[in-house]
ROVEX-932268 format. One record per atom (N, C-alpha, C): atom name; x negated, y negated, z. Coordinates in steps of 0.1 Angstrom, whole numbers. Layout:
<recs>
<rec><atom>CA</atom><x>X</x><y>Y</y><z>Z</z></rec>
...
</recs>
This chain:
<recs>
<rec><atom>N</atom><x>-220</x><y>12</y><z>270</z></rec>
<rec><atom>CA</atom><x>-206</x><y>10</y><z>273</z></rec>
<rec><atom>C</atom><x>-200</x><y>2</y><z>262</z></rec>
<rec><atom>N</atom><x>-188</x><y>7</y><z>258</z></rec>
<rec><atom>CA</atom><x>-180</x><y>0</y><z>247</z></rec>
<rec><atom>C</atom><x>-174</x><y>-13</y><z>251</z></rec>
<rec><atom>N</atom><x>-173</x><y>-22</y><z>242</z></rec>
<rec><atom>CA</atom><x>-167</x><y>-35</y><z>245</z></rec>
<rec><atom>C</atom><x>-152</x><y>-33</y><z>245</z></rec>
<rec><atom>N</atom><x>-146</x><y>-38</y><z>255</z></rec>
<rec><atom>CA</atom><x>-131</x><y>-38</y><z>257</z></rec>
<rec><atom>C</atom><x>-126</x><y>-52</y><z>257</z></rec>
<rec><atom>N</atom><x>-115</x><y>-54</y><z>250</z></rec>
<rec><atom>CA</atom><x>-109</x><y>-67</y><z>249</z></rec>
<rec><atom>C</atom><x>-97</x><y>-67</y><z>259</z></rec>
<rec><atom>N</atom><x>-96</x><y>-77</y><z>267</z></rec>
<rec><atom>CA</atom><x>-86</x><y>-79</y><z>276</z></rec>
<rec><atom>C</atom><x>-76</x><y>-89</y><z>271</z></rec>
<rec><atom>N</atom><x>-63</x><y>-86</y><z>270</z></rec>
<rec><atom>CA</atom><x>-53</x><y>-94</y><z>265</z></rec>
<rec><atom>C</atom><x>-48</x><y>-103</y><z>276</z></rec>
<rec><atom>N</atom><x>-57</x><y>-111</y><z>282</z></rec>
<rec><atom>CA</atom><x>-53</x><y>-119</y><z>293</z></rec>
<rec><atom>C</atom><x>-56</x><y>-134</y><z>291</z></rec>
<rec><atom>N</atom><x>-64</x><y>-138</y><z>281</z></rec>
<rec><atom>CA</atom><x>-68</x><y>-152</y><z>280</z></rec>
<rec><atom>C</atom><x>-59</x><y>-160</y><z>270</z></rec>
<rec><atom>N</atom><x>-49</x><y>-154</y><z>264</z></rec>
<rec><atom>CA</atom><x>-41</x><y>-161</y><z>255</z></rec>
<rec><atom>C</atom><x>-34</x><y>-172</y><z>262</z></rec>
<rec><atom>N</atom><x>-33</x><y>-184</y><z>256</z></rec>
<rec><atom>CA</atom><x>-26</x><y>-195</y><z>262</z></rec>
<rec><atom>C</atom><x>-33</x><y>-208</y><z>258</z></rec>
<rec><atom>N</atom><x>-32</x><y>-218</y><z>267</z></rec>
<rec><atom>CA</atom><x>-38</x><y>-231</y><z>264</z></rec>
<rec><atom>C</atom><x>-47</x><y>-235</y><z>276</z></rec>
<rec><atom>N</atom><x>-56</x><y>-245</y><z>273</z></rec>
<rec><atom>CA</atom><x>-64</x><y>-250</y><z>283</z></rec>
<rec><atom>C</atom><x>-56</x><y>-259</y><z>293</z></rec>
<rec><atom>N</atom><x>-61</x><y>-260</y><z>305</z></rec>
<rec><atom>CA</atom><x>-55</x><y>-270</y><z>314</z></rec>
<rec><atom>C</atom><x>-60</x><y>-284</y><z>311</z></rec>
<rec><atom>N</atom><x>-54</x><y>-294</y><z>316</z></rec>
<rec><atom>CA</atom><x>-57</x><y>-308</y><z>313</z></rec>
<rec><atom>C</atom><x>-72</x><y>-312</y><z>316</z></rec>
<rec><atom>N</atom><x>-77</x><y>-306</y><z>327</z></rec>
<rec><atom>CA</atom><x>-90</x><y>-310</y><z>332</z></rec>
<rec><atom>C</atom><x>-101</x><y>-303</y><z>324</z></rec>
<rec><atom>N</atom><x>-98</x><y>-293</y><z>316</z></rec>
<rec><atom>CA</atom><x>-109</x><y>-286</y><z>309</z></rec>
<rec><atom>C</atom><x>-112</x><y>-293</y><z>295</z></rec>
<rec><atom>N</atom><x>-123</x><y>-290</y><z>290</z></rec>
<rec><atom>CA</atom><x>-128</x><y>-296</y><z>278</z></rec>
<rec><atom>C</atom><x>-120</x><y>-290</y><z>266</z></rec>
<rec><atom>N</atom><x>-116</x><y>-298</y><z>257</z></rec>
<rec><atom>CA</atom><x>-108</x><y>-293</y><z>245</z></rec>
<rec><atom>C</atom><x>-94</x><y>-292</y><z>248</z></rec>
<rec><atom>N</atom><x>-88</x><y>-301</y><z>256</z></rec>
<rec><atom>CA</atom><x>-74</x><y>-301</y><z>260</z></rec>
<rec><atom>C</atom><x>-65</x><y>-301</y><z>247</z></rec>
<rec><atom>N</atom><x>-55</x><y>-293</y><z>247</z></rec>
<rec><atom>CA</atom><x>-46</x><y>-292</y><z>236</z></rec>
<rec><atom>C</atom><x>-49</x><y>-282</y><z>226</z></rec>
<rec><atom>N</atom><x>-60</x><y>-276</y><z>227</z></rec>
<rec><atom>CA</atom><x>-64</x><y>-265</y><z>217</z></rec>
<rec><atom>C</atom><x>-58</x><y>-252</y><z>222</z></rec>
<rec><atom>N</atom><x>-53</x><y>-243</y><z>213</z></rec>
<rec><atom>CA</atom><x>-48</x><y>-230</y><z>217</z></rec>
<rec><atom>C</atom><x>-60</x><y>-220</y><z>217</z></rec>
<rec><atom>N</atom><x>-60</x><y>-212</y><z>227</z></rec>
<rec><atom>CA</atom><x>-70</x><y>-201</y><z>227</z></rec>
<rec><atom>C</atom><x>-63</x><y>-188</y><z>225</z></rec>
<rec><atom>N</atom><x>-68</x><y>-180</y><z>217</z></rec>
<rec><atom>CA</atom><x>-62</x><y>-166</y><z>215</z></rec>
<rec><atom>C</atom><x>-73</x><y>-156</y><z>217</z></rec>
<rec><atom>N</atom><x>-69</x><y>-145</y><z>223</z></rec>
<rec><atom>CA</atom><x>-78</x><y>-134</y><z>224</z></rec>
<rec><atom>C</atom><x>-81</x><y>-127</y><z>211</z></rec>
<rec><atom>N</atom><x>-90</x><y>-118</y><z>211</z></rec>
<rec><atom>CA</atom><x>-94</x><y>-111</y><z>198</z></rec>
<rec><atom>C</atom><x>-82</x><y>-103</y><z>193</z></rec>
<rec><atom>N</atom><x>-74</x><y>-97</y><z>202</z></rec>
<rec><atom>CA</atom><x>-63</x><y>-89</y><z>198</z></rec>
<rec><atom>C</atom><x>-53</x><y>-97</y><z>190</z></rec>
<rec><atom>N</atom><x>-50</x><y>-109</y><z>196</z></rec>
<rec><atom>CA</atom><x>-40</x><y>-118</y><z>189</z></rec>
<rec><atom>C</atom><x>-45</x><y>-123</y><z>176</z></rec>
<rec><atom>N</atom><x>-58</x><y>-126</y><z>175</z></rec>
<rec><atom>CA</atom><x>-63</x><y>-131</y><z>162</z></rec>
<rec><atom>C</atom><x>-63</x><y>-120</y><z>152</z></rec>
<rec><atom>N</atom><x>-66</x><y>-108</y><z>156</z></rec>
<rec><atom>CA</atom><x>-66</x><y>-97</y><z>147</z></rec>
<rec><atom>C</atom><x>-52</x><y>-94</y><z>142</z></rec>
<rec><atom>N</atom><x>-42</x><y>-94</y><z>152</z></rec>
<rec><atom>CA</atom><x>-28</x><y>-92</y><z>148</z></rec>
<rec><atom>C</atom><x>-23</x><y>-102</y><z>138</z></rec>
<rec><atom>N</atom><x>-27</x><y>-115</y><z>140</z></rec>
<rec><atom>CA</atom><x>-22</x><y>-125</y><z>131</z></rec>
<rec><atom>C</atom><x>-28</x><y>-123</y><z>117</z></rec>
<rec><atom>N</atom><x>-41</x><y>-119</y><z>116</z></rec>
<rec><atom>CA</atom><x>-47</x><y>-117</y><z>103</z></rec>
<rec><atom>C</atom><x>-41</x><y>-105</y><z>96</z></rec>
<rec><atom>N</atom><x>-37</x><y>-95</y><z>104</z></rec>
<rec><atom>CA</atom><x>-31</x><y>-83</y><z>98</z></rec>
<rec><atom>C</atom><x>-17</x><y>-87</y><z>92</z></rec>
<rec><atom>N</atom><x>-9</x><y>-95</y><z>99</z></rec>
<rec><atom>CA</atom><x>4</x><y>-100</y><z>95</z></rec>
<rec><atom>C</atom><x>2</x><y>-108</y><z>82</z></rec>
<rec><atom>N</atom><x>-8</x><y>-117</y><z>81</z></rec>
<rec><atom>CA</atom><x>-10</x><y>-125</y><z>69</z></rec>
<rec><atom>C</atom><x>-13</x><y>-116</y><z>57</z></rec>
<rec><atom>N</atom><x>-22</x><y>-106</y><z>59</z></rec>
<rec><atom>CA</atom><x>-25</x><y>-96</y><z>49</z></rec>
<rec><atom>C</atom><x>-13</x><y>-89</y><z>44</z></rec>
<rec><atom>N</atom><x>-4</x><y>-84</y><z>53</z></rec>
<rec><atom>CA</atom><x>8</x><y>-77</y><z>50</z></rec>
<rec><atom>C</atom><x>17</x><y>-85</y><z>41</z></rec>
<rec><atom>N</atom><x>19</x><y>-98</y><z>45</z></rec>
<rec><atom>CA</atom><x>28</x><y>-107</y><z>38</z></rec>
<rec><atom>C</atom><x>22</x><y>-109</y><z>24</z></rec>
<rec><atom>N</atom><x>9</x><y>-110</y><z>22</z></rec>
<rec><atom>CA</atom><x>3</x><y>-112</y><z>9</z></rec>
<rec><atom>C</atom><x>4</x><y>-100</y><z>1</z></rec>
<rec><atom>N</atom><x>3</x><y>-88</y><z>7</z></rec>
<rec><atom>CA</atom><x>5</x><y>-75</y><z>-1</z></rec>
<rec><atom>C</atom><x>19</x><y>-74</y><z>-5</z></rec>
<rec><atom>N</atom><x>29</x><y>-78</y><z>3</z></rec>
<rec><atom>CA</atom><x>43</x><y>-77</y><z>-1</z></rec>
<rec><atom>C</atom><x>46</x><y>-86</y><z>-12</z></rec>
<rec><atom>N</atom><x>41</x><y>-98</y><z>-12</z></rec>
<rec><atom>CA</atom><x>44</x><y>-107</y><z>-23</z></rec>
<rec><atom>C</atom><x>37</x><y>-103</y><z>-35</z></rec>
<rec><atom>N</atom><x>25</x><y>-97</y><z>-34</z></rec>
<rec><atom>CA</atom><x>18</x><y>-92</y><z>-46</z></rec>
<rec><atom>C</atom><x>26</x><y>-80</y><z>-52</z></rec>
<rec><atom>N</atom><x>32</x><y>-71</y><z>-44</z></rec>
<rec><atom>CA</atom><x>40</x><y>-60</y><z>-50</z></rec>
<rec><atom>C</atom><x>52</x><y>-65</y><z>-56</z></rec>
<rec><atom>N</atom><x>59</x><y>-76</y><z>-51</z></rec>
<rec><atom>CA</atom><x>71</x><y>-81</y><z>-57</z></rec>
<rec><atom>C</atom><x>67</x><y>-88</y><z>-70</z></rec>
<rec><atom>N</atom><x>56</x><y>-95</y><z>-71</z></rec>
<rec><atom>CA</atom><x>52</x><y>-101</y><z>-84</z></rec>
<rec><atom>C</atom><x>49</x><y>-90</y><z>-94</z></rec>
<rec><atom>N</atom><x>43</x><y>-79</y><z>-90</z></rec>
<rec><atom>CA</atom><x>39</x><y>-68</y><z>-99</z></rec>
<rec><atom>C</atom><x>52</x><y>-61</y><z>-104</z></rec>
<rec><atom>N</atom><x>62</x><y>-60</y><z>-95</z></rec>
<rec><atom>CA</atom><x>74</x><y>-53</y><z>-100</z></rec>
<rec><atom>C</atom><x>82</x><y>-62</y><z>-110</z></rec>
<rec><atom>N</atom><x>82</x><y>-75</y><z>-107</z></rec>
<rec><atom>CA</atom><x>88</x><y>-84</y><z>-117</z></rec>
<rec><atom>C</atom><x>81</x><y>-84</y><z>-130</z></rec>
<rec><atom>N</atom><x>68</x><y>-83</y><z>-130</z></rec>
<rec><atom>CA</atom><x>60</x><y>-83</y><z>-143</z></rec>
<rec><atom>C</atom><x>63</x><y>-70</y><z>-150</z></rec>
<rec><atom>N</atom><x>64</x><y>-58</y><z>-143</z></rec>
<rec><atom>CA</atom><x>67</x><y>-46</y><z>-149</z></rec>
<rec><atom>C</atom><x>81</x><y>-46</y><z>-156</z></rec>
<rec><atom>N</atom><x>91</x><y>-51</y><z>-149</z></rec>
<rec><atom>CA</atom><x>105</x><y>-52</y><z>-154</z></rec>
<rec><atom>C</atom><x>105</x><y>-61</y><z>-166</z></rec>
<rec><atom>N</atom><x>99</x><y>-72</y><z>-166</z></rec>
<rec><atom>CA</atom><x>99</x><y>-81</y><z>-177</z></rec>
<rec><atom>C</atom><x>92</x><y>-75</y><z>-189</z></rec>
<rec><atom>N</atom><x>81</x><y>-68</y><z>-187</z></rec>
<rec><atom>CA</atom><x>74</x><y>-61</y><z>-198</z></rec>
<rec><atom>C</atom><x>82</x><y>-50</y><z>-204</z></rec>
<rec><atom>N</atom><x>89</x><y>-43</y><z>-195</z></rec>
<rec><atom>CA</atom><x>98</x><y>-32</y><z>-200</z></rec>
<rec><atom>C</atom><x>110</x><y>-38</y><z>-208</z></rec>
<rec><atom>N</atom><x>115</x><y>-49</y><z>-204</z></rec>
<rec><atom>CA</atom><x>126</x><y>-56</y><z>-211</z></rec>
<rec><atom>C</atom><x>122</x><y>-61</y><z>-224</z></rec>
<rec><atom>N</atom><x>109</x><y>-66</y><z>-226</z></rec>
<rec><atom>CA</atom><x>105</x><y>-71</y><z>-238</z></rec>
<rec><atom>C</atom><x>102</x><y>-59</y><z>-248</z></rec>
<rec><atom>N</atom><x>98</x><y>-48</y><z>-243</z></rec>
<rec><atom>CA</atom><x>95</x><y>-36</y><z>-252</z></rec>
<rec><atom>C</atom><x>107</x><y>-28</y><z>-256</z></rec>
<rec><atom>N</atom><x>116</x><y>-26</y><z>-247</z></rec>
<rec><atom>CA</atom><x>128</x><y>-18</y><z>-250</z></rec>
<rec><atom>C</atom><x>140</x><y>-27</y><z>-253</z></rec>
<rec><atom>N</atom><x>148</x><y>-23</y><z>-263</z></rec>
<rec><atom>CA</atom><x>160</x><y>-31</y><z>-265</z></rec>
<rec><atom>C</atom><x>171</x><y>-28</y><z>-255</z></rec>
<rec><atom>N</atom><x>180</x><y>-38</y><z>-253</z></rec>
<rec><atom>CA</atom><x>191</x><y>-36</y><z>-244</z></rec>
<rec><atom>C</atom><x>201</x><y>-27</y><z>-250</z></rec>
<rec><atom>N</atom><x>208</x><y>-19</y><z>-242</z></rec>
<rec><atom>CA</atom><x>218</x><y>-10</y><z>-247</z></rec>
<rec><atom>C</atom><x>232</x><y>-13</y><z>-240</z></rec>
<rec><atom>N</atom><x>242</x><y>-9</y><z>-246</z></rec>
<rec><atom>CA</atom><x>256</x><y>-11</y><z>-241</z></rec>
<rec><atom>C</atom><x>259</x><y>1</y><z>-232</z></rec>
<rec><atom>N</atom><x>269</x><y>-1</y><z>-223</z></rec>
<rec><atom>CA</atom><x>274</x><y>10</y><z>-215</z></rec>
<rec><atom>C</atom><x>280</x><y>21</y><z>-224</z></rec>
<rec><atom>N</atom><x>278</x><y>33</y><z>-221</z></rec>
<rec><atom>CA</atom><x>283</x><y>44</y><z>-229</z></rec>
<rec><atom>C</atom><x>273</x><y>49</y><z>-240</z></rec>
<rec><atom>N</atom><x>262</x><y>42</y><z>-241</z></rec>
<rec><atom>CA</atom><x>253</x><y>46</y><z>-252</z></rec>
<rec><atom>C</atom><x>244</x><y>57</y><z>-247</z></rec>
<rec><atom>N</atom><x>242</x><y>67</y><z>-257</z></rec>
<rec><atom>CA</atom><x>233</x><y>78</y><z>-254</z></rec>
<rec><atom>C</atom><x>218</x><y>74</y><z>-255</z></rec>
<rec><atom>N</atom><x>210</x><y>78</y><z>-246</z></rec>
<rec><atom>CA</atom><x>196</x><y>74</y><z>-246</z></rec>
<rec><atom>C</atom><x>188</x><y>87</y><z>-243</z></rec>
<rec><atom>N</atom><x>176</x><y>88</y><z>-249</z></rec>
<rec><atom>CA</atom><x>167</x><y>99</y><z>-246</z></rec>
<rec><atom>C</atom><x>156</x><y>94</y><z>-237</z></rec>
<rec><atom>N</atom><x>155</x><y>101</y><z>-226</z></rec>
<rec><atom>CA</atom><x>145</x><y>97</y><z>-216</z></rec>
<rec><atom>C</atom><x>134</x><y>108</y><z>-215</z></rec>
<rec><atom>N</atom><x>121</x><y>103</y><z>-216</z></rec>
<rec><atom>CA</atom><x>110</x><y>113</y><z>-215</z></rec>
<rec><atom>C</atom><x>108</x><y>116</y><z>-200</z></rec>
<rec><atom>N</atom><x>106</x><y>129</y><z>-198</z></rec>
<rec><atom>CA</atom><x>103</x><y>134</y><z>-184</z></rec>
<rec><atom>C</atom><x>88</x><y>135</y><z>-182</z></rec>
<rec><atom>N</atom><x>83</x><y>129</y><z>-172</z></rec>
<rec><atom>CA</atom><x>68</x><y>129</y><z>-170</z></rec>
<rec><atom>C</atom><x>63</x><y>143</y><z>-168</z></rec>
<rec><atom>N</atom><x>51</x><y>145</y><z>-173</z></rec>
<rec><atom>CA</atom><x>45</x><y>159</y><z>-173</z></rec>
<rec><atom>C</atom><x>44</x><y>164</y><z>-158</z></rec>
<rec><atom>N</atom><x>41</x><y>155</y><z>-149</z></rec>
<rec><atom>CA</atom><x>40</x><y>160</y><z>-135</z></rec>
<rec><atom>C</atom><x>53</x><y>164</y><z>-129</z></rec>
<rec><atom>N</atom><x>64</x><y>159</y><z>-134</z></rec>
<rec><atom>CA</atom><x>77</x><y>161</y><z>-129</z></rec>
<rec><atom>C</atom><x>85</x><y>173</y><z>-134</z></rec>
<rec><atom>N</atom><x>79</x><y>180</y><z>-143</z></rec>
<rec><atom>CA</atom><x>86</x><y>192</y><z>-149</z></rec>
<rec><atom>C</atom><x>77</x><y>204</y><z>-149</z></rec>
<rec><atom>N</atom><x>84</x><y>215</y><z>-151</z></rec>
<rec><atom>CA</atom><x>77</x><y>228</y><z>-152</z></rec>
<rec><atom>C</atom><x>72</x><y>231</y><z>-166</z></rec>
<rec><atom>N</atom><x>65</x><y>242</y><z>-168</z></rec>
<rec><atom>CA</atom><x>60</x><y>245</y><z>-182</z></rec>
<rec><atom>C</atom><x>70</x><y>246</y><z>-192</z></rec>
<rec><atom>N</atom><x>81</x><y>253</y><z>-189</z></rec>
<rec><atom>CA</atom><x>92</x><y>256</y><z>-199</z></rec>
<rec><atom>C</atom><x>103</x><y>246</y><z>-199</z></rec>
<rec><atom>N</atom><x>102</x><y>236</y><z>-190</z></rec>
<rec><atom>CA</atom><x>113</x><y>226</y><z>-190</z></rec>
<rec><atom>C</atom><x>112</x><y>216</y><z>-202</z></rec>
<rec><atom>N</atom><x>123</x><y>210</y><z>-205</z></rec>
<rec><atom>CA</atom><x>123</x><y>201</y><z>-216</z></rec>
<rec><atom>C</atom><x>115</x><y>188</y><z>-214</z></rec>
<rec><atom>N</atom><x>110</x><y>183</y><z>-225</z></rec>
<rec><atom>CA</atom><x>102</x><y>171</y><z>-224</z></rec>
<rec><atom>C</atom><x>110</x><y>159</y><z>-223</z></rec>
<rec><atom>N</atom><x>122</x><y>159</y><z>-229</z></rec>
<rec><atom>CA</atom><x>131</x><y>148</y><z>-229</z></rec>
<rec><atom>C</atom><x>145</x><y>152</y><z>-224</z></rec>
<rec><atom>N</atom><x>152</x><y>142</y><z>-219</z></rec>
<rec><atom>CA</atom><x>166</x><y>144</y><z>-213</z></rec>
<rec><atom>C</atom><x>175</x><y>134</y><z>-220</z></rec>
<rec><atom>N</atom><x>187</x><y>139</y><z>-224</z></rec>
<rec><atom>CA</atom><x>197</x><y>130</y><z>-230</z></rec>
<rec><atom>C</atom><x>206</x><y>125</y><z>-219</z></rec>
<rec><atom>N</atom><x>206</x><y>112</y><z>-217</z></rec>
<rec><atom>CA</atom><x>214</x><y>105</y><z>-207</z></rec>
<rec><atom>C</atom><x>223</x><y>95</y><z>-213</z></rec>
<rec><atom>N</atom><x>233</x><y>90</y><z>-205</z></rec>
<rec><atom>CA</atom><x>242</x><y>80</y><z>-209</z></rec>
<rec><atom>C</atom><x>241</x><y>68</y><z>-200</z></rec>
<rec><atom>N</atom><x>240</x><y>56</y><z>-206</z></rec>
<rec><atom>CA</atom><x>239</x><y>44</y><z>-198</z></rec>
<rec><atom>C</atom><x>253</x><y>41</y><z>-192</z></rec>
<rec><atom>N</atom><x>254</x><y>42</y><z>-179</z></rec>
<rec><atom>CA</atom><x>267</x><y>41</y><z>-172</z></rec>
<rec><atom>C</atom><x>270</x><y>27</y><z>-168</z></rec>
<rec><atom>N</atom><x>260</x><y>20</y><z>-162</z></rec>
<rec><atom>CA</atom><x>262</x><y>7</y><z>-157</z></rec>
<rec><atom>C</atom><x>249</x><y>-1</y><z>-157</z></rec>
<rec><atom>N</atom><x>249</x><y>-14</y><z>-156</z></rec>
<rec><atom>CA</atom><x>237</x><y>-23</y><z>-155</z></rec>
<rec><atom>C</atom><x>238</x><y>-30</y><z>-142</z></rec>
<rec><atom>N</atom><x>227</x><y>-28</y><z>-134</z></rec>
<rec><atom>CA</atom><x>225</x><y>-35</y><z>-121</z></rec>
<rec><atom>C</atom><x>222</x><y>-49</y><z>-123</z></rec>
<rec><atom>N</atom><x>223</x><y>-57</y><z>-112</z></rec>
<rec><atom>CA</atom><x>220</x><y>-71</y><z>-113</z></rec>
<rec><atom>C</atom><x>205</x><y>-74</y><z>-116</z></rec>
<rec><atom>N</atom><x>197</x><y>-65</y><z>-113</z></rec>
<rec><atom>CA</atom><x>182</x><y>-66</y><z>-116</z></rec>
<rec><atom>C</atom><x>179</x><y>-63</y><z>-131</z></rec>
<rec><atom>N</atom><x>189</x><y>-59</y><z>-139</z></rec>
<rec><atom>CA</atom><x>187</x><y>-56</y><z>-153</z></rec>
<rec><atom>C</atom><x>183</x><y>-41</y><z>-155</z></rec>
<rec><atom>N</atom><x>183</x><y>-33</y><z>-145</z></rec>
<rec><atom>CA</atom><x>180</x><y>-19</y><z>-146</z></rec>
<rec><atom>C</atom><x>193</x><y>-11</y><z>-148</z></rec>
<rec><atom>N</atom><x>192</x><y>0</y><z>-155</z></rec>
<rec><atom>CA</atom><x>204</x><y>8</y><z>-159</z></rec>
<rec><atom>C</atom><x>207</x><y>20</y><z>-149</z></rec>
<rec><atom>N</atom><x>219</x><y>22</y><z>-147</z></rec>
<rec><atom>CA</atom><x>223</x><y>35</y><z>-140</z></rec>
<rec><atom>C</atom><x>226</x><y>45</y><z>-150</z></rec>
<rec><atom>N</atom><x>219</x><y>56</y><z>-149</z></rec>
<rec><atom>CA</atom><x>220</x><y>66</y><z>-160</z></rec>
<rec><atom>C</atom><x>227</x><y>79</y><z>-155</z></rec>
<rec><atom>N</atom><x>234</x><y>85</y><z>-163</z></rec>
<rec><atom>CA</atom><x>241</x><y>97</y><z>-159</z></rec>
<rec><atom>C</atom><x>239</x><y>109</y><z>-169</z></rec>
<rec><atom>N</atom><x>240</x><y>121</y><z>-164</z></rec>
<rec><atom>CA</atom><x>239</x><y>133</y><z>-173</z></rec>
<rec><atom>C</atom><x>252</x><y>141</y><z>-170</z></rec>
<rec><atom>N</atom><x>252</x><y>154</y><z>-176</z></rec>
<rec><atom>CA</atom><x>263</x><y>163</y><z>-173</z></rec>
<rec><atom>C</atom><x>264</x><y>166</y><z>-158</z></rec>
<rec><atom>N</atom><x>253</x><y>167</y><z>-152</z></rec>
<rec><atom>CA</atom><x>253</x><y>171</y><z>-138</z></rec>
<rec><atom>C</atom><x>256</x><y>160</y><z>-128</z></rec>
<rec><atom>N</atom><x>255</x><y>147</y><z>-132</z></rec>
<rec><atom>CA</atom><x>258</x><y>136</y><z>-124</z></rec>
<rec><atom>C</atom><x>248</x><y>124</y><z>-127</z></rec>
<rec><atom>N</atom><x>248</x><y>114</y><z>-118</z></rec>
<rec><atom>CA</atom><x>240</x><y>103</y><z>-119</z></rec>
<rec><atom>C</atom><x>226</x><y>105</y><z>-115</z></rec>
<rec><atom>N</atom><x>216</x><y>99</y><z>-122</z></rec>
<rec><atom>CA</atom><x>202</x><y>100</y><z>-117</z></rec>
<rec><atom>C</atom><x>200</x><y>91</y><z>-105</z></rec>
<rec><atom>N</atom><x>191</x><y>95</y><z>-97</z></rec>
<rec><atom>CA</atom><x>188</x><y>88</y><z>-84</z></rec>
<rec><atom>C</atom><x>181</x><y>75</y><z>-87</z></rec>
<rec><atom>N</atom><x>172</x><y>75</y><z>-97</z></rec>
<rec><atom>CA</atom><x>164</x><y>63</y><z>-100</z></rec>
<rec><atom>C</atom><x>171</x><y>55</y><z>-111</z></rec>
<rec><atom>N</atom><x>169</x><y>42</y><z>-111</z></rec>
<rec><atom>CA</atom><x>174</x><y>33</y><z>-121</z></rec>
<rec><atom>C</atom><x>165</x><y>33</y><z>-133</z></rec>
</recs>
């Protein structure tokens, strides 16, 4: 027979029991708390990684003014065999994060 956890013992001890004042949590609550802690850690790790990537990009690539023409390389996975390897774009605006809004003849690019 499989072990089943009952979500019924969460709470605190009564005064007459040993260990008064300690909180008791069932296995489901303990597991849920651990999952939430791991998720928060993963989120902060991703934010740190994104900041590191932006700072590395800013150190490698020079800053450009609005209206400047820029050549952007299209990833091999994102294009067909006969599609161009590079796209000519114009720097339209700079976001608060330091990323550029880029535009082409057809309109603005979705990504910064």
